[in-house]
N, C-alpha and C positions, 0 to 999 in steps of 0.2 A: 593467322596470328595478327596480321596488320589490321584486318577487318575487326577483330575483336578489341584491338587497342583503340581503333576509331570510335567504335560504339561506346566503350568504357569512357573515353574522353568527353563524348557528347553528353553522356549521362552525368558526368561530373560537372560539366559546364551548366547543365540544366539545373542541378541541385544548388550550385554556386548562385546562379541568377535568382532561383526561388528564395534562398536564404537571405539575399540582399534585399528583398522586398519588405515593405513595412509589415509589421506584425498586426495582428488583430487589435491588440491594445493600442498601438500606435495609430491605427486607422481611426479608432474611437475617439482618441484624443484630438486627432486632426479634425474630425467631423464636429467635435464640441467646440473647437475654435471657429469653425464656420458658423455654428449656431450663435455663438457670442457676437459675431460680426453680422448677423442677420443674413448670411449668404446661405439661404435655405436649400437652393437647388444643389449647390456643391456639397452641402452637408448630407443630403440624401444620397448623392452618388458615392460619397465616401462611406456612409453607413452600409450601403449596398456591398461595397467591397469587403467591409468587415464581416457582414453576414454571409458572404461567400466562403469566408474562412471557417465561420461558426454560425450556422443558421439558428442556433439556439441561444444567441447572445441576447438575453432580455433587455439590457440597457440600450444596446443599439436598436432593437426593434422598437422600443417605446419611444426613443429619441427621434427615430425616422418618422414615426407616426406624428409626433409633435411638429416636426419640420412640415409635414404635409399639411397639417392643420393650420400652421401659420400662413401657408400660401393659398388656403382656401380649398385645397383638395380634400373636402370633408369625407366623401364616401370612401376614398382610398385610405384615408387616415383610419376610418373605422375598421377597414379590413386588416390594416397592419396592427392596430390596437387588439383586435381580435386574436391575431396571430400571437401577440405578446401574452394575452390571457391563456391562450391554449399552451404556451411555453411555461408559464408559472401562474397558477390561480391563487397563490398566497401573497402576491405583491399587488398592492392597491393601485399602483400608478397608472397601468394601462386601463383599468376599470374607470378611474377618475377621468382621464383624458378622453376615453371613448364617451363617457357621459357628457362631457363638454361638447363633443362633436355632435352628439345626438341633439343636444339642447339647441345648438346653432342651427341645426336643420329642422327645428320644431318638433322632433320626435321625443316629446316630453315623457311619455311612459317608459321608454327604453332608457332615457337619461336618469329617471328616477330609480329604475332598477340597478343601474350601475352605481349611482350614489348610495343606494341602500347597502350594496355589497362592499363598498369601500368602508362605509361605517361599521359594518359588521366584522370586517377583518382588520381594520385599523381605526379604532374608535376616537383617535385624537387628531383627526385630520380636519382642521377648523373649515377649510374651503369647501369640504363635502357637505357640512352642515349649512353653510351659507348658500350654496347652490341648491340644495334640496329644499331648504327653507323658502328660497326665491320661488321655486316651482310650486310649492304648497301655497304660498301667498297668492301666486297668480291664479290658482284654482279656488281660492277663498277658503282653504283649510287652515284657518288662522290659528286655531288652537295647537295644531301640529306644528305649524310654522314657528310659533312662539316658543315651543318646547326646543326646536333646533337652535334658534338664535340664542336663547338662554343657556342652553348646555354649551354652546360655542364660546359664550362670554365667560363662562367658568374656565374654559381652556385658554382664552386669549382676552383678558379683561380690559386691555388698552386699545381695542380695535374700534375705531369710530363707525365703520360700516356696520357692525353688529349692533351697535347702539341705534343707528339709524334704522336698520331693518327691524329691530324689535319695537322701536318707537312707532314706526308705521303700522305694524301689526297691532299694537296696543290701541292705536286710534281706531283701527278697523273693527275692533270689538268693544269700543266706547269705553276703554279704560284711559280717560283723559289724563288723569294726573301721572300715571305711569308713562304715558306717551310723552308728556312734557318733559319729564325727568330724562327720559332716554335721548330724546331729540336735543335737549340742551347740553347733555353729556357729550353727544357726538360733536357739537359746536365747540365745546371746551377743548377737545382734542384736536379739532380741525376747523379753525375759524372761518375759513373761506368755503365751507361745505354748502354749496348752493341748495342741494336737495334737502338738506337738513332744515334751512330756512323755509323751503317750500312746504315741507310737511308741518312744521311749526305754524306756518301761516294757515294751512288747512285746519289744524288743531284749534287755533284761536277762533277761526270762523265757526267751528263746530260748537263752541261755547258762546257764540254771539258777540265775540270781541272783535268787531270789524276793523277798527282803526289799527289795532295791534297786528291782526291778521294780515291786513294789507301792507303794513310796514315790513313784515317778514317776507311777504311775497315780493315786494319790491327789492328787498335785499337779494332774494334768489334770482330775480331777473337781471340785477346788476352782475351777479355772478355767473350769468349765461346759462342758468338751468332752463332748459326750453319750455317745460310745461308752465312755468311761472307766467308768461304773458297772457296765456289763455285764461288761467285762473284770475289775473288781475282784471281782464276784460269782463268775466262773468261776475265778479264780486266786488270790484273796487271802482268801477266807472262812476264819475260824478253825475 
């Protein structure tokens, strides 16, 4: 009888200790605080604790992947985002984040597939169009890139990055008037946009307006846009 009482008491103590520990939701909230403080290693540890309680917690899986991405653990973040995708194929976040990790690694085909899937399941994610459009621009698929930037502008018409990207693309297909409109619109929204000055400079040079083109390039250089100095050296030397 005494032995049974001792065992029962031990079990009650174990249950009591277990119930006093943080819940899954509390651990996720704590990890989120670490993320906000940019303490990613502690965030990862805390998300792991939450996932021990519930391995199917999609929010914890995805956020853990983001933390790994932030500290440069790209391959591991891809593995974690893939776990998230396997947990829920209807949520775009792990696809989008995995695409970003692939893109950083230079795995552009894999990144493109993930961005395609994001847009398929959640067509209003502006950053997916921006990132996919940037890849299309990189590979000189300018018409497709232009479609992405134009569509994204319909979703977010006050985004200077979209006007910049659309203007750059218009310039590459020799739509100079549209390029000027878009690049100047980007500068209206963001007057210190060094890259917009740079591309305006190239646009002016494309129509043989060297003085104005060099003035724009000098503005880009003043705003510390790196490519401006080389362009000035090639086009504006006296």
